C-alpha positions in Angstrom: -14.2 108.1 65.0 -12.4 107.3 68.2 -15.5 108.2 70.3 -17.6 105.9 68.0 -15.2 103.0 68.7 -15.4 103.6 72.5 -19.2 103.7 72.4 -19.3 100.5 70.4 -16.9 98.8 72.8 -18.9 99.9 75.8 -22.1 98.7 74.2 -20.6 95.3 73.4 -19.2 95.0 76.9 -22.5 95.9 78.4 -24.3 93.2 76.4 -21.6 90.7 77.5 -21.9 91.8 81.1 -25.7 91.3 81.0 -25.3 87.8 79.7 -22.6 87.1 82.3 -24.8 88.4 85.1 -27.5 85.9 84.2 -24.9 83.1 84.3 -23.6 84.4 87.6 -27.0 84.2 89.1 -26.9 80.4 88.4 -23.4 80.2 89.9 -24.7 82.1 93.0 -27.4 79.5 93.5 -24.9 76.6 93.3 -22.6 78.2 95.8 -25.2 79.4 98.3 -27.6 76.5 98.1 -25.8 73.4 96.8 -22.1 73.7 97.6 -21.9 75.9 100.7 -25.4 75.8 102.3 -26.2 77.3 105.7 -23.3 77.9 108.0 -20.9 76.4 105.6 -21.0 79.6 103.5 -19.3 81.7 106.2 -17.4 78.9 107.9 -15.9 77.4 104.8 -15.2 80.4 102.6 -18.2 80.7 100.4 -17.3 84.3 99.8 -14.0 83.3 98.4 -15.8 81.1 95.9 -18.2 84.0 94.9 -15.3 86.4 94.5 -13.4 84.0 92.3 -16.4 83.3 90.1 -17.3 87.0 89.9 -13.8 87.9 88.8 -14.0 85.2 86.1 -17.5 85.8 84.9 -18.3 89.5 85.5 -14.8 91.0 85.0 -12.7 88.8 82.7 -15.3 88.3 79.8 -16.6 91.8 79.5 -13.1 93.3 79.8 -11.8 91.1 77.0 -14.8 92.1 74.9 -14.0 95.8 75.5 -10.3 95.2 74.5 -10.9 93.1 71.5 -14.2 94.4 70.0 -14.0 96.7 67.0 -17.1 97.5 65.0 -15.0 98.5 62.0 -13.8 95.0 61.4 -15.6 92.6 59.0 -18.5 90.6 60.5 -16.5 87.4 60.2 -13.6 88.9 62.2 -15.9 90.2 64.9 -17.5 86.7 65.2 -14.1 85.1 65.5 -12.9 87.6 68.1 -16.0 87.2 70.2 -15.8 83.4 69.9 -12.3 83.5 71.2 -13.4 85.6 74.1 -16.2 83.1 74.8 -13.8 80.2 74.7 -11.4 81.9 77.2 -14.3 82.8 79.5 -15.9 79.4 79.4 -12.5 77.7 80.1 -11.9 80.0 83.0 -15.4 79.4 84.3 -14.9 75.7 84.2 -11.6 75.9 85.9 -12.9 78.3 88.6 -16.1 76.2 89.1 -14.0 73.0 89.6 -11.8 74.8 92.2 -14.8 76.0 94.2 -16.6 72.7 93.8 -13.7 70.6 95.0 -13.2 72.7 98.1 -16.8 72.5 99.2 -17.4 70.7 102.5 -18.8 67.2 102.0 -18.3 65.6 105.4 -18.2 66.2 109.2 -15.7 63.8 110.7 -15.2 63.4 114.4 -11.5 63.0 115.3 -10.1 63.3 118.8 -13.4 64.6 120.1 -14.0 67.4 117.6 -15.9 67.4 114.3 -13.9 68.7 111.4 -15.2 69.7 108.0 -13.6 67.7 105.1 -13.6 68.7 101.5 -13.7 66.3 98.6 -10.3 67.1 97.3 -8.8 65.3 100.3 -10.5 62.1 99.1 -9.4 62.6 95.6 -5.8 62.7 96.8 -6.3 59.2 98.2 -7.9 58.0 95.0 -11.2 57.4 96.9 -14.5 58.5 95.4 -17.1 60.3 97.4 -19.5 57.4 96.7 -17.1 55.1 98.6 -16.9 57.5 101.6 -20.7 57.6 101.6 -20.7 54.0 102.6 -20.0 55.2 106.2 -23.0 57.6 106.3 -26.3 58.4 104.6 -26.4 62.0 106.0 -25.7 65.2 104.0 -23.1 66.3 104.8 -21.7 62.9 105.7 -21.3 62.2 109.4 -18.4 60.0 110.2 -16.4 58.8 113.2 -12.6 58.5 112.7 -11.1 56.1 115.2 -7.5 56.2 116.3 -5.8 52.8 115.6 -2.3 52.3 117.0 -1.5 49.1 115.1 1.8 49.3 113.2 0.1 49.1 109.8 -2.4 51.9 110.6 0.3 54.1 112.1 2.5 53.7 109.0 -0.4 54.6 106.7 -1.3 57.5 108.9 2.2 58.9 108.8 2.4 58.4 105.0 -0.7 60.4 104.5 0.4 63.0 107.0 3.4 63.6 104.8 1.1 64.1 101.9 -0.6 66.8 104.0 -3.8 64.8 104.5 -4.8 65.2 108.2 -6.1 62.2 110.2 -9.7 63.3 110.1 -9.6 63.1 106.3 -7.9 59.6 106.2 -10.5 57.1 105.1 -8.7 54.1 106.5 -9.6 55.4 110.0 -13.3 55.9 109.2 -16.1 54.1 111.1 -19.9 54.4 111.1 -20.9 57.1 113.6 -24.1 55.3 114.4 -22.2 52.1 115.3 -19.9 54.1 117.6 -22.5 56.4 119.3 -21.2 55.7 122.7 -17.7 56.8 121.8 -19.1 59.9 120.0 -21.4 60.9 122.8 -18.5 60.8 125.3 -17.2 63.9 123.6 -20.3 66.1 123.8 -20.0 69.4 125.5 -20.8 68.9 129.2 -23.5 70.8 130.9 -20.9 72.6 133.0 -19.4 74.0 129.8 -22.7 75.1 128.1 -22.5 78.6 129.5 -19.0 79.0 127.9 -19.9 77.8 124.4 -23.7 78.4 124.1 -26.1 81.2 124.3 -29.0 79.0 125.2 -30.2 76.7 128.0 -30.0 73.0 126.9 -31.1 71.6 130.2 -34.4 70.5 128.8 -33.1 69.4 125.4 -32.3 65.9 124.2 -29.7 67.1 121.7 -26.0 66.3 122.1 -23.8 69.2 121.3 -20.2 69.0 120.0 -17.4 71.4 119.0 -16.6 71.6 115.3 -13.9 73.2 113.3 -14.3 74.6 109.8 -11.8 76.4 107.5 -12.5 79.9 108.9 -14.8 79.5 111.9 -15.5 77.2 114.8 -18.9 75.4 114.9 -21.4 73.8 117.2 -22.8 70.5 116.0 -26.1 69.3 117.3 -27.0 65.5 117.1 -30.0 63.7 118.3 -29.9 60.5 120.4 -29.7 58.4 117.1 -26.6 60.4 116.1 -28.5 62.1 113.3 -27.6 65.7 112.5 -30.1 68.2 114.0 -28.4 71.5 113.1 -25.1 73.4 112.9 -24.3 76.8 114.2 -21.3 79.1 114.0 -19.7 79.3 117.5 -19.9 83.0 118.6 
């Protein structure tokens, strides 16, 4: 009898795992292609998002099914038990998905000569929508220039947001259009003398402007053309 119960639990969990695996494929697509594309995956912690969602989708649901499933129960009870498992798993998936989504990089902001990746949660803390921030750029990710302003009002706002753990490069009141400030931006490109230190390539014949960038886990190299449009991004070796 006990062996039959174990077998039925394993079968139910296997079915649940198969369904969860199909859902996880969709989640993988979102993380790899939509939320953390290209170098952002390694530089901004895409693996952390995958591990979180795998724990929720591939471990939590099937484990609960194994614990709670009992083929000896009435059909109505089995349906109720599995419905409760589904509710728990879906709720956890929504929570985990929102966490991963809110921490995705949405902007590259130049502050003090370096491009920093900025996640949407910084803007939410300021009650500013991503659509409002997009007024400064039509690129994806958004390319923005943050200009230091030493007026008393700006300094007070900067200090207030710093106390809320919002760094200057994420403070929208300092934002300017990068295309309208190309001269200031290009002044911060990596000099030809420093290419050998940062790059593994010869840019002497290139028209690209290369800048240092900082992400959550890795440093970046940001390539812009003469119009200040994004050409490519690379992880700095």
